[in-house]
C-alpha positions as CSV (number, residue, x, y, z in Angstrom):
1,M,-13.8,5.1,-9.6
2,R,-14.2,1.8,-7.9
3,E,-17.4,-0.1,-8.0
4,I,-19.9,0.5,-5.2
5,R,-20.4,-2.6,-3.0
6,N,-22.7,-2.8,0.1
7,S,-23.3,1.0,0.1
8,K,-19.6,1.6,0.4
9,L,-17.4,3.4,-2.1
10,Y,-14.8,0.6,-1.7
11,D,-13.9,-2.3,0.5
12,L,-10.5,-1.6,2.2
13,E,-9.5,-5.3,1.9
14,D,-10.0,-5.1,-1.8
15,R,-8.3,-1.8,-2.1
16,T,-5.2,-3.0,-0.2
17,L,-5.1,-6.1,-2.4
18,Q,-5.3,-4.0,-5.5
19,F,-2.5,-1.7,-4.2
20,A,-0.2,-4.8,-3.8
21,K,-1.1,-6.1,-7.2
22,D,-0.5,-2.7,-8.8
23,N,2.9,-2.4,-7.2
24,R,3.9,-5.8,-8.4
25,S,2.9,-4.8,-12.0
26,F,4.8,-1.6,-11.6
27,V,8.0,-3.3,-10.4
28,K,7.8,-5.7,-13.4
29,Q,8.0,-2.7,-15.7
30,L,10.9,-0.9,-14.1
31,P,14.3,-0.8,-15.7
32,K,16.4,-3.8,-14.4
33,T,19.1,-1.9,-12.5
34,I,20.6,-3.3,-9.3
35,G,18.9,-0.5,-7.3
36,N,15.5,-1.2,-8.8
37,I,15.8,-4.9,-8.3
38,E,16.6,-4.5,-4.6
39,D,14.1,-1.6,-4.0
40,G,11.5,-3.5,-6.0
41,K,11.8,-6.5,-3.7
42,Q,11.2,-4.3,-0.7
43,L,8.3,-2.6,-2.4
44,V,6.6,-5.9,-3.2
45,R,7.0,-7.0,0.4
46,S,5.8,-3.8,2.1
47,S,2.8,-3.2,-0.3
48,G,1.6,-6.8,0.2
49,S,2.0,-6.5,4.0
50,V,-0.5,-3.6,4.1
51,G,-3.4,-5.8,3.1
52,A,-2.2,-8.9,5.0
53,N,-2.0,-6.9,8.2
54,Y,-5.4,-5.3,7.6
55,I,-6.9,-8.8,7.3
56,E,-5.2,-9.7,10.6
57,A,-6.6,-6.5,12.1
58,N,-10.1,-7.5,11.1
59,E,-9.6,-10.9,12.8
60,S,-8.1,-9.4,15.9
61,F,-9.0,-10.7,19.4
62,S,-9.1,-7.4,21.1
63,K,-9.3,-3.7,20.5
64,K,-5.7,-3.3,21.5
65,D,-4.7,-6.0,19.0
66,F,-6.8,-4.3,16.3
67,V,-5.1,-0.9,16.9
68,L,-1.6,-2.5,16.9
69,R,-2.2,-4.3,13.6
70,T,-3.8,-1.2,12.1
71,K,-0.6,0.7,13.1
72,I,1.4,-1.9,11.3
73,C,-0.8,-1.3,8.2
74,R,0.0,2.4,8.3
75,K,3.7,1.7,8.8
76,E,3.8,-0.6,5.8
77,A,2.0,1.9,3.6
78,K,4.5,4.5,4.7
79,E,7.3,2.1,3.9
80,S,5.8,1.4,0.5
81,R,5.9,5.1,-0.2
82,Y,9.5,5.2,0.8
83,W,10.5,2.4,-1.6
84,L,8.5,4.0,-4.4
85,N,10.5,7.2,-3.9
86,L,13.7,5.2,-4.3
87,V,12.9,3.5,-7.6
88,D,14.3,4.9,-10.9
89,T,11.8,5.2,-13.7
90,S,14.5,6.5,-16.1
91,G,12.1,9.3,-17.2
92,D,9.6,6.9,-18.8
93,T,6.4,9.0,-19.0
94,K,4.1,6.0,-18.5
95,L,6.0,4.7,-15.5
96,E,6.1,8.2,-14.0
97,K,2.4,8.5,-14.2
98,E,1.9,5.1,-12.5
99,W,4.6,6.0,-10.0
100,K,2.7,9.2,-9.0
101,R,-0.6,7.3,-8.7
102,L,1.0,4.7,-6.4
103,I,2.6,7.3,-4.3
104,Q,-0.9,9.0,-3.9
105,E,-2.5,5.6,-3.1
106,A,0.1,4.9,-0.4
107,T,-0.5,8.3,1.1
108,E,-4.2,7.9,1.1
109,L,-3.9,4.4,2.7
110,M,-1.6,6.0,5.4
111,N,-4.3,8.6,6.1
112,I,-7.1,6.1,6.2
113,F,-5.3,3.9,8.6
114,G,-4.3,6.9,10.7
115,S,-7.9,7.9,10.9
116,I,-9.0,4.4,11.9
117,I,-6.3,4.4,14.7
118,R,-7.4,7.8,16.0
119,K,-11.0,6.7,16.2
120,S,-10.2,3.4,17.8
121,E,-7.9,4.6,20.6
């Protein structure tokens, strides 16, 4: 469970930052195959883009800009889940557990951003 700050369960900027960091750590542990190297690069990019675009959304100039950037956050979370599904953990139990957790987090972020979009449109 994340620490409680400002009467919130978590801060979404912090959560997306942690998601990017966790994916970077995960990629470092993957077997060094050609596929994992290429898919890992894409995973690092898309997982980092989730939080970067959320920061941009919070600094948006209009409601329309906010919604657009939040849609990009959702898209990048979905893309991160895609790259996670492509990596090969070679049956490593520890990596499999972290892989499942990251898939779950990507899905939850997609749902959160989807909810924000629905409420903002």
